ROZA-477683 format. One record per residue (C-alpha): residue in one letter; x, y, z. Coordinates in nm, 4 decimals, m for minus. Each point is the difference from the previous one (the first is absolute). Example, Ala and Ser with C-alpha at 12.3 -4.5 7.8 and 13.67 -1.06 7.14 Angstrom:
<atoms>
ATOM; r; x; y; z
ATOM; A; 1.2300; m0.4500; 0.7800
ATOM; S; 0.1370; 0.3440; m0.0660
</atoms>
This chain:
<atoms>
ATOM; r; x; y; z
ATOM; M; m0.1650; m4.2960; m0.2282
ATOM; D; 0.1962; m0.0420; m0.3256
ATOM; P; m0.1506; 0.2584; m0.2712
ATOM; E; 0.0273; m0.2859; m0.2646
ATOM; K; m0.2300; m0.2155; 0.2244
ATOM; I; m0.2427; 0.3006; 0.0445
ATOM; K; m0.0164; 0.0257; m0.3870
ATOM; Q; m0.0877; m0.3415; m0.0392
ATOM; S; m0.2589; m0.0485; 0.2702
ATOM; L; m0.2017; 0.2906; m0.1447
ATOM; P; m0.1690; 0.0423; m0.3442
ATOM; S; 0.1288; 0.2261; m0.2633
ATOM; L; m0.0332; 0.3729; 0.0746
ATOM; E; m0.1267; 0.0663; m0.3392
ATOM; K; m0.3210; m0.1727; 0.1182
ATOM; I; m0.1271; 0.3292; 0.1625
ATOM; L; 0.0276; 0.1912; m0.3120
ATOM; T; m0.1273; m0.2575; m0.2383
ATOM; Y; m0.3170; m0.0936; 0.1953
ATOM; K; m0.3109; 0.0886; m0.2126
ATOM; K; m0.2656; m0.0461; 0.2496
ATOM; P; m0.2290; 0.3274; m0.0013
ATOM; I; 0.0825; 0.2091; 0.3179
ATOM; G; m0.2709; 0.2217; 0.1478
ATOM; I; m0.0420; 0.2125; 0.2949
ATOM; G; m0.1731; m0.2410; 0.2396
ATOM; V; 0.0357; m0.3974; m0.0024
ATOM; G; 0.1567; m0.0265; m0.3450
ATOM; A; 0.2775; 0.2532; 0.1232
ATOM; L; 0.0866; m0.2439; 0.2832
ATOM; V; m0.0151; m0.3133; m0.2090
ATOM; G; 0.2433; 0.1826; m0.2521
ATOM; V; 0.2439; 0.1216; 0.2445
ATOM; M; m0.0080; m0.3635; 0.1602
ATOM; V; 0.2151; m0.0959; m0.2678
ATOM; L; 0.2608; 0.2748; 0.1080
ATOM; S; m0.0711; m0.1249; 0.3608
ATOM; S; 0.0980; m0.3457; m0.1042
ATOM; V; 0.3113; 0.1082; m0.1995
ATOM; F; 0.1143; 0.2274; 0.2755
ATOM; S; m0.0407; m0.2612; 0.2737
ATOM; S; 0.2757; m0.2166; 0.1116
ATOM; G; m0.1837; m0.1759; 0.2817
ATOM; A; m0.2845; m0.1510; m0.2288
ATOM; S; m0.0136; m0.3424; m0.1002
ATOM; D; 0.2405; m0.0373; m0.2947
ATOM; K; m0.2425; m0.2501; m0.1672
ATOM; A; m0.3104; 0.2115; 0.0536
ATOM; I; 0.1666; 0.3196; m0.1182
ATOM; A; 0.1177; m0.1894; m0.3305
ATOM; Q; m0.3749; m0.0788; m0.0900
ATOM; D; m0.2359; 0.2312; m0.1711
ATOM; G; m0.2610; m0.1742; 0.2219
ATOM; L; 0.1037; 0.2115; 0.2915
ATOM; V; m0.1165; 0.3070; m0.1626
ATOM; R; m0.3529; m0.1353; m0.0843
ATOM; S; m0.0350; m0.1509; 0.3458
ATOM; A; 0.1077; 0.3326; 0.1661
ATOM; G; m0.2646; 0.1741; m0.2304
ATOM; Q; m0.2748; m0.2267; 0.1177
ATOM; S; 0.1008; 0.0386; 0.3617
ATOM; V; m0.0045; 0.3787; m0.0177
ATOM; S; m0.3306; 0.0062; m0.1967
ATOM; S; m0.1618; m0.2282; 0.2455
ATOM; A; 0.1484; 0.2148; 0.3003
ATOM; S; m0.1611; 0.3050; m0.1546
ATOM; K; m0.3421; m0.1632; m0.0489
ATOM; S; m0.0126; m0.1323; 0.3583
ATOM; K; 0.1057; 0.3035; 0.1790
ATOM; G; m0.1803; 0.2518; m0.2321
ATOM; T; 0.0509; 0.3752; m0.0168
ATOM; D; m0.2250; 0.0704; 0.2930
ATOM; M; 0.2444; m0.1361; 0.2569
ATOM; K; 0.1414; 0.2743; 0.2242
ATOM; L; 0.3657; 0.0120; 0.1026
ATOM; S; 0.1221; 0.0426; 0.3565
ATOM; S; 0.2015; 0.3008; 0.0756
ATOM; A; 0.2932; m0.2501; 0.0581
ATOM; Q; m0.0528; m0.1792; m0.3397
ATOM; R; m0.0432; 0.3425; m0.1746
ATOM; K; 0.3432; 0.1294; 0.1658
ATOM; Q; 0.1603; m0.3158; m0.1110
ATOM; M; m0.1137; 0.0406; m0.3717
ATOM; K; 0.1300; 0.3618; 0.0110
ATOM; Q; 0.3218; m0.1150; 0.1425
ATOM; L; 0.0334; m0.2529; m0.2850
ATOM; T; m0.0661; 0.2619; m0.2577
ATOM; K; 0.2530; 0.2215; 0.1487
ATOM; E; 0.2657; m0.2738; 0.0038
ATOM; M; m0.0780; m0.0764; m0.3721
ATOM; N; 0.0281; 0.3613; m0.1066
ATOM; A; 0.3197; 0.0459; 0.1934
ATOM; L; 0.1431; m0.3236; m0.1452
ATOM; R; m0.0769; 0.1378; m0.3544
ATOM; K; 0.1269; 0.3395; 0.0597
ATOM; G; 0.3189; m0.1529; 0.1369
ATOM; L; 0.0987; m0.1886; m0.3080
ATOM; K; 0.2925; 0.1255; m0.1671
ATOM; K; m0.0676; 0.1049; m0.3434
ATOM; S; 0.3514; 0.1395; m0.1245
ATOM; G; 0.3486; m0.1557; m0.0231
ATOM; V; 0.0554; m0.3670; 0.0408
ATOM; S; m0.3037; m0.1838; 0.0640
ATOM; S; 0.0214; m0.2086; 0.3377
ATOM; F; m0.2371; m0.2340; m0.1673
ATOM; Q; 0.2987; m0.1750; m0.1708
ATOM; D; 0.0609; m0.1571; 0.3410
ATOM; P; m0.2241; m0.3053; 0.0121
ATOM; N; m0.0121; 0.0297; 0.3873
ATOM; I; m0.1658; 0.3568; m0.0402
ATOM; V; m0.2586; m0.1567; m0.2169
ATOM; A; m0.0766; m0.2837; 0.2301
ATOM; V; m0.0534; 0.2445; 0.2723
ATOM; H; m0.2391; 0.2108; m0.1975
ATOM; K; m0.1875; m0.3291; m0.1008
ATOM; Q; m0.0580; m0.1072; 0.3619
ATOM; K; m0.1060; 0.3456; 0.0679
ATOM; M; m0.2646; 0.0098; m0.2467
ATOM; T; m0.1558; m0.3367; 0.0934
ATOM; E; m0.0177; 0.1332; 0.3519
ATOM; Y; m0.1798; 0.3080; m0.1181
ATOM; F; m0.2473; m0.1946; m0.2047
ATOM; N; m0.0829; m0.2415; 0.2752
ATOM; A; m0.0583; 0.2797; 0.2625
ATOM; L; m0.2170; 0.1726; m0.2407
ATOM; Q; m0.2416; m0.2994; m0.0495
ATOM; N; m0.1274; 0.0861; 0.3553
ATOM; F; m0.1607; 0.3340; m0.0925
ATOM; P; m0.3444; m0.0334; m0.1695
ATOM; P; 0.0405; 0.3643; m0.1656
ATOM; V; 0.3053; m0.1245; m0.1648
ATOM; V; m0.0875; m0.3267; m0.1525
ATOM; D; m0.3658; 0.1154; m0.0975
ATOM; E; 0.0110; 0.1740; m0.3478
ATOM; T; m0.3318; 0.1713; 0.0776
ATOM; S; 0.1204; 0.1700; 0.3082
ATOM; T; 0.0314; 0.3938; 0.0083
ATOM; D; 0.1818; 0.0184; 0.3163
ATOM; K; 0.2762; 0.2522; m0.0382
ATOM; D; 0.2530; m0.1699; 0.2271
ATOM; G; m0.0694; m0.3358; m0.1884
ATOM; L; 0.0477; 0.1784; m0.3414
ATOM; A; 0.3121; 0.1608; 0.1279
ATOM; A; 0.1499; m0.3634; 0.1159
ATOM; R; m0.1104; m0.1315; m0.3564
ATOM; K; 0.1797; 0.2733; m0.1547
ATOM; A; 0.3178; m0.0203; 0.2164
ATOM; F; 0.0469; m0.3689; m0.0784
ATOM; K; m0.0585; 0.0450; m0.3783
ATOM; D; 0.2433; 0.2867; m0.0253
ATOM; L; 0.2565; m0.2016; 0.1887
ATOM; R; m0.0515; m0.2958; m0.2297
ATOM; T; 0.0546; 0.2448; m0.3029
ATOM; S; 0.2994; 0.1546; 0.1577
ATOM; L; 0.1665; m0.3350; 0.0890
ATOM; G; m0.0698; m0.1110; m0.3605
ATOM; K; 0.1538; 0.3092; m0.1475
ATOM; E; 0.3032; m0.0327; 0.2218
ATOM; L; 0.0319; m0.3551; m0.0686
ATOM; Q; 0.0046; 0.0677; m0.3920
ATOM; R; 0.2602; 0.2932; 0.0657
ATOM; A; 0.2321; m0.2466; 0.1582
ATOM; K; m0.0448; m0.2669; m0.2648
ATOM; K; 0.0762; 0.2710; m0.2824
ATOM; Q; 0.3095; 0.1050; 0.1810
ATOM; M; 0.1089; m0.3574; 0.0040
ATOM; A; m0.0848; m0.0780; m0.3398
ATOM; K; 0.1549; 0.3054; m0.1816
ATOM; S; 0.3618; m0.1290; 0.1133
ATOM; G; 0.1438; m0.2979; 0.1788
ATOM; D; 0.2770; 0.2321; 0.1598
ATOM; P; m0.0649; 0.2537; 0.2587
ATOM; Q; 0.0786; 0.2983; m0.2485
ATOM; L; m0.3531; 0.1411; m0.0051
ATOM; Q; m0.0259; m0.0418; 0.3637
ATOM; L; 0.3157; 0.2019; 0.0834
ATOM; A; m0.1198; 0.2709; m0.2453
ATOM; A; m0.3198; 0.0228; 0.1679
ATOM; I; 0.1876; 0.0188; 0.3490
ATOM; E; 0.2174; 0.2906; m0.1293
ATOM; A; m0.2953; 0.1647; m0.1457
ATOM; N; m0.2022; m0.0202; 0.3262
ATOM; L; 0.2701; 0.1523; 0.2013
ATOM; K; 0.0519; 0.2907; m0.2515
ATOM; N; m0.3649; 0.0822; m0.0054
ATOM; N; m0.0209; 0.0078; 0.3794
ATOM; P; 0.2874; 0.2324; 0.1082
ATOM; M; m0.0056; 0.1328; 0.3590
ATOM; P; m0.1460; 0.3564; 0.0320
ATOM; S; 0.1954; 0.2857; 0.0812
ATOM; R; 0.0726; 0.1037; 0.3740
ATOM; L; m0.2458; 0.2222; 0.1479
ATOM; Y; 0.1022; 0.3157; 0.1979
ATOM; M; m0.1762; 0.1859; 0.2693
ATOM; P; m0.2548; 0.1256; 0.0187
ATOM; I; m0.1698; m0.3243; m0.0928
ATOM; T; m0.3786; m0.0346; m0.0334
ATOM; K; m0.2390; m0.2793; m0.0660
ATOM; A; m0.0534; 0.1040; m0.3451
ATOM; H; 0.3866; m0.0351; m0.0390
ATOM; V; 0.0087; m0.3380; 0.1742
ATOM; E; m0.2800; m0.1855; m0.1453
ATOM; P; 0.1272; m0.0159; m0.3657
ATOM; W; 0.3763; m0.0591; 0.1549
ATOM; L; m0.1188; m0.2995; 0.1830
ATOM; V; m0.1957; m0.1612; m0.3098
ATOM; E; 0.3391; 0.0372; m0.2098
ATOM; A; 0.2180; m0.1271; 0.2883
ATOM; K; m0.2341; m0.2909; 0.0547
ATOM; A; 0.0108; m0.0989; m0.3710
ATOM; A; 0.3852; 0.0614; m0.0036
ATOM; A; 0.0396; m0.2340; 0.3061
ATOM; A; m0.2459; m0.2663; m0.1528
ATOM; A; 0.1901; m0.0066; m0.3223
ATOM; A; 0.3298; m0.0444; 0.1899
ATOM; E; m0.1282; m0.2751; 0.2188
ATOM; E; m0.1639; m0.1927; m0.2964
ATOM; S; 0.2982; 0.0408; m0.1936
ATOM; V; 0.2588; m0.1271; 0.2759
ATOM; K; m0.2306; m0.3092; 0.0420
ATOM; D; m0.0130; m0.0562; m0.3849
ATOM; L; 0.3600; 0.0494; m0.0494
ATOM; N; 0.1175; m0.2389; 0.2825
ATOM; R; m0.2237; m0.2622; m0.1699
ATOM; L; 0.1701; 0.0529; m0.3409
ATOM; A; 0.3422; 0.0260; 0.1440
ATOM; K; m0.0507; m0.3681; 0.1025
ATOM; T; m0.1861; m0.1446; m0.2846
ATOM; A; 0.0902; 0.2115; m0.3054
ATOM; K; 0.2260; m0.1437; m0.2832
ATOM; L; 0.1971; 0.3078; m0.0879
ATOM; E; 0.3580; 0.0617; m0.1199
ATOM; S; 0.2177; 0.1429; 0.2949
ATOM; N; 0.0945; 0.3053; m0.1980
ATOM; N; m0.1253; 0.0913; m0.3601
ATOM; P; 0.2113; 0.2513; m0.2030
ATOM; G; m0.1687; 0.3338; m0.0269
ATOM; T; m0.2934; 0.1410; 0.2047
ATOM; V; m0.3567; m0.0518; 0.0154
ATOM; Q; m0.0457; 0.3638; m0.1155
ATOM; S; 0.2115; m0.1001; m0.2934
ATOM; G; m0.2095; m0.2965; m0.0901
ATOM; A; 0.1956; m0.2647; 0.1810
ATOM; P; m0.2184; m0.2562; 0.1840
ATOM; Y; m0.0125; 0.0003; 0.3773
ATOM; D; 0.2547; m0.2166; 0.1685
ATOM; M; 0.0875; m0.0913; 0.3748
ATOM; N; 0.1731; 0.3337; 0.0408
ATOM; D; m0.3218; 0.1694; m0.0983
ATOM; I; m0.1848; m0.1817; 0.2701
ATOM; R; 0.2492; 0.1190; 0.2495
ATOM; R; m0.0091; 0.3416; m0.1180
ATOM; L; m0.3970; m0.0086; 0.0259
ATOM; Q; 0.0210; m0.1606; 0.3546
ATOM; N; 0.2333; 0.2631; 0.1147
ATOM; H; m0.2473; 0.2774; m0.1698
ATOM; A; m0.3075; m0.1533; 0.1616
ATOM; A; 0.1544; m0.0391; 0.3441
ATOM; R; 0.1280; 0.3633; m0.0055
ATOM; R; m0.3512; 0.1197; m0.1033
ATOM; A; m0.1644; m0.2028; 0.2938
ATOM; E; 0.2515; 0.1628; 0.2254
ATOM; Q; m0.0861; 0.3501; m0.1161
ATOM; A; m0.3721; m0.0830; 0.0397
ATOM; R; 0.0911; m0.0691; 0.3794
ATOM; E; 0.2174; 0.3038; 0.0291
ATOM; G; m0.2612; 0.2242; m0.1586
ATOM; Y; m0.2596; m0.1032; 0.2317
ATOM; T; 0.1939; 0.0161; 0.2992
ATOM; L; 0.1398; 0.3561; m0.0965
ATOM; L; m0.3437; 0.1311; m0.0719
ATOM; S; m0.1288; m0.1403; 0.3248
ATOM; K; 0.3027; 0.1665; 0.2007
ATOM; N; m0.0364; 0.3386; m0.1696
ATOM; L; m0.3577; 0.0285; 0.0838
ATOM; S; 0.0625; m0.1190; 0.3552
ATOM; D; 0.2727; 0.2595; 0.0395
ATOM; A; m0.2526; 0.2659; m0.1297
ATOM; M; m0.2654; m0.1090; 0.2407
ATOM; V; 0.2565; 0.0215; 0.2852
ATOM; G; 0.0665; 0.3861; m0.0742
ATOM; L; m0.3574; 0.0649; m0.0872
ATOM; T; m0.1131; m0.1485; 0.3427
ATOM; R; 0.2232; 0.2534; 0.1749
ATOM; D; m0.1410; 0.2940; m0.2463
ATOM; V; m0.3594; m0.0768; m0.0213
ATOM; P; m0.0861; 0.1111; 0.3562
ATOM; N; 0.1407; 0.3567; m0.0714
ATOM; Y; m0.1682; 0.0699; m0.3277
ATOM; R; m0.1519; 0.3463; 0.0212
ATOM; G; m0.0782; 0.3081; m0.2282
ATOM; S; m0.1140; 0.0371; m0.3717
ATOM; Y; 0.1906; m0.3236; m0.1236
ATOM; A; m0.0918; m0.2285; 0.2925
ATOM; T; m0.2984; m0.1739; m0.2098
ATOM; Q; 0.2441; m0.0334; m0.2997
ATOM; N; 0.2504; m0.1642; 0.2426
ATOM; F; m0.2296; m0.2191; 0.1572
ATOM; E; m0.1035; m0.1269; m0.3626
ATOM; K; 0.3641; m0.0757; m0.0698
ATOM; A; 0.0220; m0.2073; 0.2954
ATOM; R; m0.3173; m0.1785; m0.0738
ATOM; V; 0.1147; m0.1020; m0.3413
ATOM; T; 0.3376; m0.1044; 0.1405
ATOM; G; m0.1952; m0.2446; 0.2323
ATOM; E; m0.2202; m0.1285; m0.2694
ATOM; A; 0.3056; m0.1019; m0.2095
ATOM; A; 0.1563; m0.1639; 0.2937
ATOM; V; m0.3057; m0.2083; 0.0678
ATOM; A; m0.0137; m0.0994; m0.3554
ATOM; V; 0.3593; m0.1245; m0.0046
ATOM; E; m0.0444; m0.1801; 0.3139
ATOM; K; m0.2988; m0.1890; m0.1444
ATOM; A; 0.1938; m0.0823; m0.3053
ATOM; L; 0.2652; m0.1618; 0.2160
ATOM; G; m0.2830; m0.1951; 0.1885
ATOM; R; 0.0580; 0.1876; 0.3342
ATOM; K; m0.2600; 0.1373; 0.2151
ATOM; G; 0.1672; 0.3580; m0.0184
ATOM; K; m0.1169; 0.0968; 0.3417
ATOM; T; 0.2511; 0.2809; 0.0382
ATOM; A; m0.1277; 0.1547; m0.3292
ATOM; K; m0.3524; m0.0407; 0.1050
ATOM; D; 0.0759; 0.1478; 0.3471
ATOM; F; 0.1617; 0.3015; m0.1743
ATOM; L; m0.3170; 0.0596; m0.2126
ATOM; V; m0.2134; 0.0114; 0.3298
ATOM; L; 0.2525; 0.2407; 0.1546
ATOM; V; m0.0270; 0.2297; m0.3016
ATOM; T; m0.3682; m0.0275; m0.0255
ATOM; N; m0.0420; 0.0930; 0.3556
ATOM; Y; 0.2107; 0.2946; 0.0046
ATOM; H; m0.1263; 0.1399; m0.3166
ATOM; A; m0.3668; m0.0339; 0.1443
ATOM; N; 0.1229; 0.1868; 0.3089
ATOM; F; 0.1611; 0.2535; m0.2162
ATOM; L; m0.3132; 0.0687; m0.1907
ATOM; A; m0.2039; 0.0343; 0.3176
ATOM; N; 0.2234; 0.2620; 0.1451
ATOM; Q; 0.0402; 0.1654; m0.3159
ATOM; G; m0.3748; 0.0330; m0.0459
ATOM; E; m0.0189; 0.1682; 0.3036
ATOM; S; 0.2768; 0.2508; m0.0869
ATOM; L; m0.1618; 0.0844; m0.3351
ATOM; K; m0.3257; 0.0734; 0.1273
ATOM; G; 0.0947; 0.3531; 0.0316
ATOM; V; 0.1683; 0.0345; m0.3402
ATOM; K; m0.2649; 0.2184; m0.2164
ATOM; L; 0.0147; 0.1807; m0.3373
ATOM; P; 0.1024; 0.3654; 0.0395
ATOM; K; m0.2707; 0.2522; m0.0434
ATOM; A; m0.0234; 0.1520; m0.3668
ATOM; K; 0.1199; 0.3675; m0.0455
ATOM; S; m0.1634; 0.0048; m0.3386
ATOM; K; m0.2610; m0.2113; m0.2023
ATOM; D; 0.1159; 0.1398; m0.3461
ATOM; K; m0.1298; m0.2360; m0.2497
ATOM; K; 0.2705; 0.0959; m0.2562
ATOM; R; 0.2953; m0.0663; 0.2498
ATOM; I; m0.1521; m0.3448; 0.1100
ATOM; K; m0.0489; m0.1027; m0.3706
ATOM; A; 0.3843; 0.0887; m0.0430
ATOM; A; 0.0940; m0.1969; 0.2861
ATOM; K; m0.1864; m0.3020; m0.1344
ATOM; S; 0.1772; 0.0406; m0.3319
ATOM; I; 0.3312; m0.0262; 0.1861
ATOM; L; m0.1047; m0.3052; 0.2025
ATOM; G; m0.1186; m0.1676; m0.3153
ATOM; K; 0.3305; 0.0344; m0.1804
ATOM; K; 0.1776; m0.3614; 0.0036
ATOM; K; 0.3518; 0.1471; 0.0105
ATOM; Y; m0.0578; 0.1297; 0.3380
ATOM; G; m0.0989; m0.3343; 0.1399
ATOM; F; m0.2472; 0.1254; 0.2612
ATOM; G; m0.2709; m0.2546; m0.0788
ATOM; K; m0.3386; m0.0395; 0.1734
ATOM; H; m0.0693; 0.3184; 0.2117
ATOM; G; m0.2884; 0.1378; 0.2308
ATOM; P; m0.1542; 0.3505; 0.0198
ATOM; I; 0.2040; 0.3056; m0.0823
ATOM; I; 0.0274; 0.2782; 0.2341
ATOM; L; 0.1331; 0.3274; m0.1094
ATOM; I; 0.2375; 0.1423; 0.3059
ATOM; T; 0.0724; 0.3274; m0.1832
ATOM; D; m0.2784; 0.2522; m0.0238
ATOM; K; 0.1355; 0.1434; m0.3473
ATOM; I; 0.2470; m0.0475; m0.2738
ATOM; V; 0.3413; 0.1549; 0.0666
ATOM; P; 0.2345; 0.1301; m0.2724
ATOM; R; 0.3556; m0.0767; 0.0462
ATOM; E; 0.3397; 0.0605; m0.1832
ATOM; R; 0.3450; m0.1004; m0.0029
ATOM; K; 0.3088; 0.0583; m0.2205
ATOM; D; 0.2702; m0.2377; m0.0908
ATOM; K; 0.3256; 0.0457; m0.1883
ATOM; E; 0.1404; m0.2518; m0.2513
ATOM; V; 0.3934; 0.0643; m0.0686
ATOM; K; 0.1377; m0.1610; m0.3335
ATOM; V; 0.3843; 0.0129; m0.0019
ATOM; D; 0.1234; m0.0055; m0.3613
ATOM; D; 0.3765; 0.0550; 0.0704
ATOM; V; 0.2688; m0.0331; 0.2911
ATOM; D; 0.3048; 0.2019; m0.0120
ATOM; V; 0.2783; m0.0403; 0.2424
ATOM; S; 0.2904; 0.2680; 0.0046
ATOM; L; 0.3768; m0.0438; 0.0816
ATOM; N; m0.0566; 0.1394; 0.3592
ATOM; G; m0.2990; m0.2619; 0.0550
ATOM; D; m0.2825; 0.2301; m0.0446
ATOM; V; m0.3102; m0.1791; m0.1444
ATOM; T; m0.2314; 0.1883; m0.2396
ATOM; M; m0.3105; m0.1475; m0.1190
ATOM; S; m0.2369; 0.1128; m0.2743
ATOM; G; m0.3514; m0.1122; m0.0983
ATOM; S; m0.3591; 0.1136; 0.0425
ATOM; E; m0.2317; 0.0356; 0.2962
ATOM; T; m0.3785; m0.0684; m0.0269
ATOM; T; m0.2458; 0.1278; 0.2473
ATOM; W; m0.3305; m0.2068; 0.0458
ATOM; T; m0.2989; 0.1715; 0.1495
ATOM; Y; m0.2461; m0.2499; 0.1344
ATOM; K; m0.3613; 0.1503; 0.0840
ATOM; W; m0.2851; m0.2243; 0.1200
ATOM; D; m0.3033; m0.0014; 0.2010
ATOM; E; m0.0489; m0.2477; 0.2789
ATOM; F; m0.2322; m0.1326; 0.2620
ATOM; K; m0.0158; m0.2891; 0.2570
ATOM; F; m0.2374; m0.2824; 0.0551
ATOM; V; m0.0130; m0.3052; 0.2330
ATOM; T; m0.1400; m0.3480; m0.1106
ATOM; P; 0.0135; m0.3527; 0.1508
ATOM; I; 0.1987; m0.2388; m0.2351
ATOM; L; m0.0279; m0.3789; 0.0207
ATOM; D; 0.3207; m0.1982; 0.0781
ATOM; T; m0.0281; m0.2939; m0.2201
ATOM; N; 0.2559; m0.1779; 0.2073
ATOM; T; m0.1836; 0.0152; 0.3262
ATOM; D; m0.3729; 0.1058; m0.1109
ATOM; D; 0.0335; 0.2718; 0.2379
ATOM; W; m0.0828; 0.3778; m0.0691
ATOM; Y; 0.2279; 0.2723; 0.0441
ATOM; L; m0.0369; 0.3931; m0.0067
ATOM; W; 0.2088; 0.1423; m0.2756
ATOM; T; 0.0825; 0.3847; m0.0342
ATOM; I; 0.0461; 0.0859; m0.3582
ATOM; T; 0.1076; 0.3412; m0.1723
ATOM; A; m0.1641; 0.0783; m0.3268
ATOM; K; 0.1726; 0.1969; m0.2307
ATOM; K; m0.0811; 0.1810; m0.3495
ATOM; F; 0.3281; 0.1529; m0.1877
ATOM; S; m0.0566; 0.3164; m0.2428
ATOM; S; 0.3905; 0.0050; m0.0511
ATOM; G; 0.2966; m0.2207; 0.0783
ATOM; G; 0.2766; m0.1948; m0.1242
ATOM; R; 0.0575; m0.2273; m0.3097
ATOM; R; m0.2093; m0.3038; 0.1427
ATOM; T; m0.2456; 0.2128; 0.2155
ATOM; P; m0.3490; m0.1077; m0.0768
ATOM; I; m0.1808; 0.3385; m0.0704
ATOM; G; m0.3932; 0.0586; 0.0499
ATOM; K; m0.0974; m0.3241; 0.1829
ATOM; W; m0.0339; m0.0972; 0.3406
ATOM; V; 0.2961; m0.2384; 0.1265
ATOM; S; 0.0887; m0.1412; 0.3392
ATOM; G; 0.2673; 0.1835; 0.2075
ATOM; K; 0.0971; m0.1404; 0.3289
ATOM; A; m0.2077; m0.2976; 0.1487
ATOM; N; 0.0488; m0.0895; 0.3660
ATOM; K; m0.1490; m0.3335; 0.1380
ATOM; G; m0.1625; 0.0756; 0.3425
ATOM; P; m0.1373; m0.1987; 0.2818
ATOM; Q; m0.2400; m0.2936; m0.0432
ATOM; I; m0.3706; 0.0473; m0.0071
ATOM; L; m0.2963; m0.2345; 0.0517
ATOM; K; m0.2486; m0.0047; m0.3143
ATOM; K; m0.2910; 0.0510; 0.2272
ATOM; N; 0.1542; 0.3429; 0.1056
ATOM; F; m0.0090; 0.1258; m0.3530
</atoms>
């Protein structure tokens, strides 16, 4: 249908925004929004729409319907399902409205489609007593009323936004500026590199979706402006220097938007391929995971699978390969834990050779120092029966001068310093939690207290010497 004829056959769009009838939650809300339904209906009678009497008669029919049906009428499960579906559709339509860039409501054909849809929603909602009865407290009925009212408000706002865009300028300069800003504000996110987790993928998908949407919207708007805009073919200067947009700028933005759309497609494809290739390798490796880092490796495989599932979902695919991979990882990990549980039953804490409270206190002070990074620990077991004194000497040579004779002899002069290290030491064992895997491992730690040493030697306090990570131990075996 010709856009001009559509305009002529329907009442002024301002009618919805200037209608003064009070709007309530119940019947009043539907009577008020009937104006919007009329304004947004291309299938209703032109004559009836043009008359205010339609609003009054619609109000009377809704009111009488609510009185005759009453709030005590129960909805069948099929009716309630239909009412919920209408609510879902209205909310989806509202959320899907474009709220940035060039408003699509400048196109009368788009407006006509929304008018028709609003009429259909209004007529459909009359079949549900909880919706038309303002005294009803039915939560599904309240949700349907709210969805209709929110959609009405959003459509009105978008209509005003479109009118403001058209009113500000008779040329497409503002529209082109909005398109360029929309592309600039929604760039493609940086490429992701392995290892890729769901935590990396989710924000990337949000940004990529916004970039793709901005590009696709821009392509459509630019194609429309290329056909209808009254612009110079080539203005002196550039937009950045203050010159108005011209046809060359439309072509420039068309190319930019097309490249952005292609980048989005390539980005999705590359991300999906990288995760797919990673799963191929992991499918081969997962059955062979053993040892102390097996649980950590299983976790890396799991997060890769979750990231792949998220990408496949964003692409609208079932993602069967990714889901099957997650099942494989879960099964092998479960088998590993079962076998590991059997082998770890025999891992116990060693017998203490001493219960010296002073040494246990010194060990606790070492474990509590953040610089060592030991973290959460279990019981402290002394594995040496007493403190053992140690001594070591180191030499430090400082060369002040080097002399080379004619026959090639080298003579160095300087000073030599001898450092004498004296310390007491003892050893202890304690289980320490690995925060990456949530498993406990036995650590053997040498505690030292120096009485003499070099320039940087801590004197007179217990410090950690060698610390060796040993076998895994079950917490119940502490």
